[in-house]
DRENGULUM-571235 format. One record per residue: residue number from 1; x, y, z of N, C-alpha, C in turn. Coordinates in Angstrom, 2 decimals, padded with zeros to 5 digits. Example, Ala and Ser with C-alpha at 12.3 -4.5 7.8 and 13.67 -1.06 7.14 Angstrom:
residues 2
1; 013.19; -005.69; 007.80; 012.30; -004.50; 007.80; 013.20; -003.30; 007.80
2; 012.85; -002.25; 007.08; 013.67; -001.06; 007.14; 012.90; 000.03; 007.87
***
This chain:
residues 171
1; 054.82; 091.46; 090.72; 055.11; 092.63; 089.92; 056.60; 092.64; 089.60
2; 056.97; 092.88; 088.35; 058.36; 092.89; 087.91; 059.06; 094.17; 088.30
3; 060.36; 094.08; 088.34; 061.18; 095.24; 088.66; 061.13; 096.25; 087.52
4; 061.05; 097.54; 087.83; 061.00; 098.55; 086.78; 062.31; 098.65; 085.99
5; 063.39; 098.11; 086.50; 064.65; 098.20; 085.77; 065.10; 096.86; 085.23
6; 064.28; 095.85; 085.31; 064.56; 094.57; 084.71; 065.40; 093.63; 085.56
7; 065.76; 094.02; 086.74; 066.55; 093.17; 087.62; 065.60; 092.42; 088.53
8; 065.58; 091.09; 088.44; 064.60; 090.31; 089.20; 065.21; 089.56; 090.37
9; 066.46; 089.85; 090.72; 067.08; 089.18; 091.87; 066.39; 089.62; 093.14
10; 065.92; 088.64; 093.91; 065.29; 088.94; 095.19; 066.34; 089.33; 096.21
11; 065.92; 090.14; 097.17; 066.79; 090.55; 098.27; 066.70; 089.48; 099.36
12; 067.84; 088.94; 099.75; 067.89; 087.94; 100.82; 068.38; 088.62; 102.09
13; 068.11; 088.01; 103.24; 068.66; 088.55; 104.48; 070.19; 088.49; 104.46
14; 070.83; 089.41; 105.15; 072.29; 089.42; 105.23; 072.77; 088.09; 105.78
15; 073.77; 087.54; 105.13; 074.30; 086.24; 105.54; 075.80; 086.25; 105.34
16; 076.57; 086.37; 106.42; 078.02; 086.41; 106.27; 078.59; 085.11; 105.69
17; 077.83; 084.04; 105.71; 078.29; 082.76; 105.15; 077.74; 082.51; 103.76
18; 077.19; 083.53; 103.11; 076.61; 083.35; 101.77; 077.66; 082.80; 100.82
19; 077.23; 081.87; 099.99; 078.13; 081.31; 098.99; 078.17; 082.22; 097.76
20; 079.19; 082.05; 096.93; 079.34; 082.90; 095.75; 078.09; 082.90; 094.87
21; 077.43; 081.76; 094.77; 076.25; 081.69; 093.90; 075.02; 082.40; 094.49
22; 075.10; 082.84; 095.75; 073.97; 083.57; 096.35; 074.32; 085.03; 096.67
23; 075.53; 085.47; 096.34; 075.95; 086.83; 096.68; 075.10; 087.90; 096.00
24; 074.60; 087.65; 094.81; 073.81; 088.66; 094.10; 072.57; 089.07; 094.87
25; 072.09; 088.21; 095.76; 070.89; 088.54; 096.53; 071.21; 089.19; 097.87
26; 072.48; 089.37; 098.18; 072.86; 089.94; 099.46; 072.71; 091.46; 099.48
27; 072.37; 092.04; 100.62; 072.17; 093.49; 100.72; 073.50; 094.25; 100.70
28; 073.61; 095.23; 099.83; 074.83; 096.02; 099.71; 075.12; 096.78; 101.00
29; 074.09; 097.25; 101.67; 074.31; 098.00; 102.91; 075.06; 097.18; 103.94
30; 074.68; 095.91; 104.06; 075.35; 095.03; 105.01; 076.82; 094.87; 104.65
31; 077.09; 094.50; 103.39; 078.45; 094.18; 102.97; 079.33; 095.42; 102.90
32; 078.80; 096.55; 102.43; 079.62; 097.77; 102.39; 079.89; 098.26; 103.81
33; 078.91; 098.12; 104.70; 079.11; 098.49; 106.10; 080.13; 097.61; 106.78
34; 080.06; 096.30; 106.51; 081.02; 095.36; 107.08; 082.43; 095.67; 106.59
35; 082.57; 095.93; 105.28; 083.88; 096.27; 104.72; 084.40; 097.58; 105.33
36; 083.54; 098.58; 105.42; 083.94; 099.86; 106.00; 084.43; 099.68; 107.44
37; 083.68; 098.97; 108.24; 084.05; 098.77; 109.64; 085.36; 097.99; 109.77
38; 085.51; 096.93; 109.00; 086.72; 096.10; 109.11; 087.96; 096.85; 108.65
39; 087.87; 097.53; 107.52; 089.04; 098.25; 106.99; 089.39; 099.43; 107.90
40; 088.39; 100.17; 108.34; 088.65; 101.30; 109.23; 089.27; 100.83; 110.54
41; 088.75; 099.77; 111.11; 089.30; 099.23; 112.36; 090.75; 098.79; 112.16
42; 091.03; 098.12; 111.06; 092.38; 097.64; 110.78; 093.36; 098.82; 110.65
43; 092.97; 099.86; 109.90; 093.82; 101.02; 109.73; 094.01; 101.76; 111.06
44; 092.93; 101.95; 111.79; 093.04; 102.67; 113.07; 093.86; 101.89; 114.09
45; 093.76; 100.56; 114.08; 094.59; 099.75; 114.98; 096.07; 099.90; 114.63
46; 096.38; 099.91; 113.34; 097.77; 100.08; 112.91; 098.30; 101.45; 113.32
47; 097.47; 102.47; 113.18; 097.88; 103.82; 113.57; 098.02; 103.95; 115.07
48; 097.15; 103.29; 115.81; 097.21; 103.36; 117.28; 098.53; 102.79; 117.80
49; 099.07; 101.81; 117.10; 100.34; 101.22; 117.53; 101.49; 102.23; 117.47
50; 101.32; 103.30; 116.71; 102.34; 104.35; 116.70; 101.79; 105.66; 117.29
51; 100.73; 105.55; 118.08; 100.15; 106.65; 118.83; 099.64; 107.79; 117.95
52; 098.95; 107.43; 116.88; 098.36; 108.41; 115.97; 096.95; 107.94; 115.65
53; 096.08; 108.88; 115.31; 094.72; 108.53; 114.92; 094.49; 108.84; 113.45
54; 093.49; 108.21; 112.89; 093.14; 108.47; 111.50; 092.75; 109.94; 111.29
55; 091.95; 110.54; 112.18; 091.63; 111.96; 111.99; 092.88; 112.87; 112.04
56; 093.88; 112.49; 112.83; 095.12; 113.27; 112.83; 095.78; 113.21; 111.45
57; 095.76; 112.02; 110.85; 096.31; 111.86; 109.50; 095.54; 112.71; 108.49
58; 094.20; 112.73; 108.61; 093.40; 113.57; 107.72; 093.82; 115.03; 107.81
59; 093.98; 115.50; 109.06; 094.32; 116.91; 109.27; 095.71; 117.21; 108.71
60; 096.68; 116.33; 108.98; 098.02; 116.55; 108.44; 097.99; 116.63; 106.92
61; 097.25; 115.73; 106.28; 097.14; 115.75; 104.82; 096.43; 117.01; 104.34
62; 095.42; 117.43; 105.04; 094.65; 118.60; 104.65; 095.51; 119.86; 104.73
63; 096.29; 119.98; 105.78; 097.16; 121.15; 105.93; 098.27; 121.10; 104.88
64; 098.79; 119.92; 104.61; 099.85; 119.76; 103.61; 099.35; 120.12; 102.22
65; 098.13; 119.74; 101.90; 097.60; 119.96; 100.55; 096.62; 121.10; 100.50
66; 096.78; 122.09; 101.32; 095.81; 123.16; 101.45; 095.75; 124.14; 100.30
67; 096.56; 123.95; 099.27; 096.54; 124.86; 098.14; 097.62; 125.92; 098.29
68; 097.52; 126.98; 097.48; 098.58; 128.00; 097.51; 098.66; 128.75; 098.84
69; 097.54; 128.91; 099.51; 097.53; 129.56; 100.83; 097.30; 128.50; 101.89
70; 097.99; 128.65; 103.00; 097.79; 127.71; 104.10; 096.35; 127.82; 104.59
71; 095.74; 126.68; 104.95; 094.34; 126.72; 105.39; 094.19; 127.25; 106.81
72; 093.06; 127.81; 107.09; 092.73; 128.22; 108.45; 092.19; 127.01; 109.21
73; 092.15; 127.13; 110.50; 091.55; 126.09; 111.35; 090.11; 125.83; 110.91
74; 089.35; 126.91; 110.67; 087.95; 126.78; 110.28; 087.80; 126.03; 108.96
75; 088.71; 126.30; 108.01; 088.64; 125.63; 106.72; 088.90; 124.14; 106.86
76; 089.88; 123.78; 107.69; 090.19; 122.36; 107.91; 089.02; 121.67; 108.60
77; 088.45; 122.31; 109.60; 087.29; 121.74; 110.30; 086.13; 121.56; 109.33
78; 085.85; 122.55; 108.52; 084.74; 122.46; 107.56; 084.99; 121.36; 106.54
79; 086.21; 121.20; 106.10; 086.55; 120.20; 105.10; 086.40; 118.78; 105.62
80; 086.74; 118.55; 106.87; 086.87; 117.18; 107.39; 085.77; 116.72; 108.34
81; 084.94; 117.61; 108.82; 083.95; 117.22; 109.83; 083.02; 116.12; 109.34
82; 082.67; 116.12; 108.07; 081.75; 115.07; 107.56; 082.37; 113.68; 107.67
83; 083.67; 113.57; 107.77; 084.33; 112.28; 107.92; 084.45; 111.83; 109.37
84; 084.35; 112.77; 110.28; 084.66; 112.54; 111.69; 083.53; 111.84; 112.43
85; 083.87; 111.37; 113.62; 082.90; 110.68; 114.47; 081.97; 111.63; 115.21
86; 082.23; 112.91; 115.13; 081.37; 113.89; 115.78; 081.72; 115.29; 115.31
87; 080.87; 116.27; 115.62; 081.05; 117.62; 115.08; 082.25; 118.37; 115.67
88; 082.79; 117.91; 116.78; 083.90; 118.62; 117.43; 085.23; 117.90; 117.29
89; 085.22; 116.72; 116.69; 086.43; 115.90; 116.65; 087.58; 116.59; 115.90
90; 087.34; 117.17; 114.76; 088.43; 117.74; 113.97; 089.04; 118.95; 114.68
91; 088.22; 119.78; 115.28; 088.77; 120.91; 116.05; 089.67; 120.41; 117.18
92; 089.27; 119.34; 117.84; 090.10; 118.75; 118.90; 091.41; 118.21; 118.34
93; 091.33; 117.58; 117.17; 092.53; 117.04; 116.53; 093.50; 118.17; 116.18
94; 093.00; 119.27; 115.68; 093.87; 120.42; 115.40; 094.58; 120.84; 116.68
95; 093.83; 120.91; 117.80; 094.45; 121.26; 119.08; 095.52; 120.24; 119.49
96; 095.22; 118.96; 119.30; 096.21; 117.92; 119.63; 097.48; 118.09; 118.82
97; 097.33; 118.36; 117.54; 098.49; 118.49; 116.66; 099.28; 119.77; 116.93
98; 098.60; 120.82; 117.34; 099.29; 122.03; 117.78; 100.08; 121.74; 119.06
99; 099.45; 121.03; 120.00; 100.12; 120.66; 121.25; 101.34; 119.76; 121.00
100; 101.21; 118.85; 120.07; 102.31; 117.94; 119.71; 103.41; 118.64; 118.93
101; 103.10; 119.87; 118.52; 104.00; 120.66; 117.69; 104.22; 120.03; 116.32
102; 103.17; 119.42; 115.80; 103.16; 118.92; 114.43; 102.53; 119.96; 113.51
103; 101.79; 120.88; 114.11; 101.22; 122.03; 113.40; 101.65; 123.29; 114.14
104; 101.69; 124.38; 113.38; 101.90; 125.70; 113.97; 100.97; 126.67; 113.25
105; 100.71; 127.78; 113.88; 099.91; 128.83; 113.24; 100.81; 130.01; 112.93
106; 100.46; 130.73; 111.86; 101.20; 131.95; 111.54; 100.45; 133.16; 112.10
107; 100.91; 134.36; 111.76; 100.29; 135.58; 112.28; 098.84; 135.74; 111.85
108; 098.48; 135.12; 110.73; 097.10; 135.20; 110.23; 096.26; 134.00; 110.69
109; 096.79; 133.23; 111.63; 096.12; 132.05; 112.19; 095.89; 130.96; 111.14
110; 096.77; 130.88; 110.18; 096.75; 129.80; 109.18; 097.61; 128.66; 109.71
111; 097.23; 127.45; 109.34; 097.92; 126.26; 109.84; 099.03; 125.83; 108.88
112; 100.15; 125.41; 109.46; 101.29; 124.93; 108.70; 101.84; 123.69; 109.40
113; 102.38; 122.77; 108.62; 103.08; 121.63; 109.20; 104.44; 122.08; 109.70
114; 104.83; 121.57; 110.84; 106.19; 121.74; 111.30; 107.03; 120.63; 110.67
115; 108.34; 120.66; 110.87; 109.18; 119.57; 110.36; 108.75; 118.25; 110.98
116; 108.43; 118.26; 112.27; 107.97; 117.03; 112.93; 106.63; 116.58; 112.37
117; 105.76; 117.53; 112.05; 104.46; 117.21; 111.46; 104.61; 116.62; 110.07
118; 105.53; 117.15; 109.29; 105.77; 116.60; 107.95; 106.36; 115.20; 108.06
119; 107.27; 115.00; 108.99; 107.84; 113.66; 109.18; 106.75; 112.67; 109.59
120; 105.84; 113.09; 110.46; 104.73; 112.22; 110.87; 103.81; 111.93; 109.69
121; 103.52; 112.96; 108.89; 102.65; 112.77; 107.72; 103.25; 111.77; 106.75
122; 104.55; 111.88; 106.51; 105.22; 110.95; 105.60; 105.20; 109.54; 106.17
123; 105.47; 109.40; 107.47; 105.44; 108.09; 108.13; 104.04; 107.48; 108.05
124; 103.02; 108.30; 108.26; 101.64; 107.82; 108.20; 101.25; 107.44; 106.78
125; 101.73; 108.17; 105.81; 101.45; 107.83; 104.41; 102.05; 106.46; 104.08
126; 103.25; 106.21; 104.56; 103.88; 104.91; 104.34; 103.06; 103.80; 105.02
127; 102.61; 104.06; 106.24; 101.79; 103.09; 106.96; 100.47; 102.84; 106.22
128; 099.83; 103.90; 105.77; 098.57; 103.76; 105.03; 098.78; 102.95; 103.75
129; 099.92; 103.14; 103.10; 100.23; 102.38; 101.90; 100.42; 100.90; 102.23
130; 101.08; 100.62; 103.35; 101.26; 099.22; 103.79; 099.91; 098.58; 104.10
131; 099.06; 099.30; 104.82; 097.74; 098.77; 105.17; 096.92; 098.55; 103.90
132; 096.99; 099.48; 102.96; 096.27; 099.32; 101.70; 096.71; 098.05; 100.99
133; 098.01; 097.77; 100.99; 098.53; 096.56; 100.34; 097.95; 095.31; 101.02
134; 097.84; 095.33; 102.34; 097.23; 094.19; 103.06; 095.78; 094.02; 102.66
135; 095.04; 095.11; 102.64; 093.61; 095.07; 102.33; 093.38; 094.62; 100.89
136; 094.25; 095.03; 099.99; 094.09; 094.74; 098.56; 094.75; 093.44; 098.13
137; 095.31; 092.69; 099.07; 095.99; 091.44; 098.72; 095.05; 090.52; 097.94
138; 095.50; 090.05; 096.79; 094.71; 089.15; 095.96; 093.64; 089.83; 095.13
139; 093.63; 091.15; 095.12; 092.64; 091.92; 094.35; 093.39; 092.75; 093.33
140; 093.10; 092.53; 092.05; 093.77; 093.30; 091.00; 093.23; 094.73; 090.98
141; 094.00; 095.62; 090.38; 093.52; 096.99; 090.22; 092.23; 097.03; 089.41
142; 092.10; 096.14; 088.43; 090.90; 096.11; 087.61; 089.69; 095.69; 088.44
143; 089.86; 094.71; 089.31; 088.76; 094.28; 090.18; 088.38; 095.40; 091.14
144; 089.37; 096.07; 091.68; 089.12; 097.17; 092.61; 088.36; 098.30; 091.92
145; 088.82; 098.68; 090.73; 088.14; 099.73; 089.97; 086.70; 099.32; 089.67
146; 086.49; 098.07; 089.27; 085.13; 097.60; 088.98; 084.24; 097.69; 090.23
147; 084.77; 097.30; 091.37; 083.99; 097.38; 092.61; 083.62; 098.82; 092.93
148; 084.58; 099.73; 092.79; 084.29; 101.14; 093.07; 083.31; 101.72; 092.06
149; 083.40; 101.30; 090.81; 082.45; 101.79; 089.81; 081.03; 101.34; 090.17
150; 080.89; 100.13; 090.63; 079.57; 099.63; 091.04; 079.07; 100.44; 092.24
151; 079.91; 100.65; 093.24; 079.49; 101.42; 094.41; 079.14; 102.86; 094.02
152; 079.94; 103.46; 093.17; 079.67; 104.82; 092.72; 078.33; 104.90; 091.99
153; 078.03; 103.90; 091.17; 076.75; 103.87; 090.45; 075.59; 103.70; 091.42
154; 075.77; 102.86; 092.44; 074.70; 102.68; 093.44; 074.43; 103.99; 094.17
155; 075.48; 104.72; 094.53; 075.31; 106.02; 095.18; 074.54; 106.96; 094.25
156; 074.94; 106.99; 092.98; 074.25; 107.84; 092.02; 072.79; 107.43; 091.87
157; 072.51; 106.13; 091.87; 071.13; 105.65; 091.75; 070.25; 106.15; 092.88
158; 070.76; 106.10; 094.10; 069.92; 106.51; 095.23; 069.92; 108.01; 095.45
159; 070.91; 108.71; 094.90; 070.93; 110.17; 095.03; 070.25; 110.85; 093.85
160; 069.75; 110.04; 092.89; 068.95; 110.58; 091.81; 069.70; 111.16; 090.64
161; 071.01; 110.99; 090.59; 071.78; 111.51; 089.47; 072.66; 110.39; 088.94
162; 072.27; 109.81; 087.85; 073.00; 108.69; 087.28; 074.41; 109.03; 086.83
163; 074.79; 110.30; 086.85; 076.13; 110.69; 086.40; 077.04; 111.12; 087.54
164; 076.59; 111.05; 088.78; 077.40; 111.49; 089.91; 078.67; 110.67; 089.97
165; 079.80; 111.38; 090.05; 081.07; 110.71; 090.23; 081.63; 110.01; 089.03
166; 081.01; 110.17; 087.87; 081.54; 109.50; 086.70; 082.43; 110.45; 085.94
167; 083.36; 109.90; 085.23; 084.26; 110.68; 084.40; 083.57; 110.97; 083.08
168; 083.55; 112.24; 082.67; 082.90; 112.56; 081.38; 083.60; 111.82; 080.24
169; 082.82; 111.36; 079.31; 083.38; 110.67; 078.14; 083.77; 111.71; 077.10
170; 084.85; 111.42; 076.41; 085.26; 112.29; 075.31; 085.09; 111.55; 074.01
171; 084.80; 112.28; 072.97; 084.57; 111.64; 071.66; 085.87; 111.31; 070.98
***
């Protein structure tokens, strides 16, 4: 039976040694998972060398970019929990950053970066930029954009909306 969308490439078992001419048959779940694990491990290892975690960086960025009003603890937790390794991780990270005095709360219990927290956020941004350069070595911006467009389309395909995450076209 033919494919309903005209693509007849068979699915092969995951093979980390697959040659370029057989990559089209490789499972995206395997390769995207492998890339996610390797890049995340590399970034977290780099951050660990300066005694910081990736979730701490997320929280610092979230508090820094919280909009016109400083975010509450609950808002930061709600925003970031889907990225975390567990449902309580972000709340713990907020506590860690308060203890480190990288965050402070105001009278309305809104979170703010301290000077030390802003310095840490800037240092972590520089580190993340360095790690990104390592990860992207030998990959042009055009290749990177093409890869993300393919992944975004795959997500849209399985979530049932072919337009998810796409930029509207203008005439």
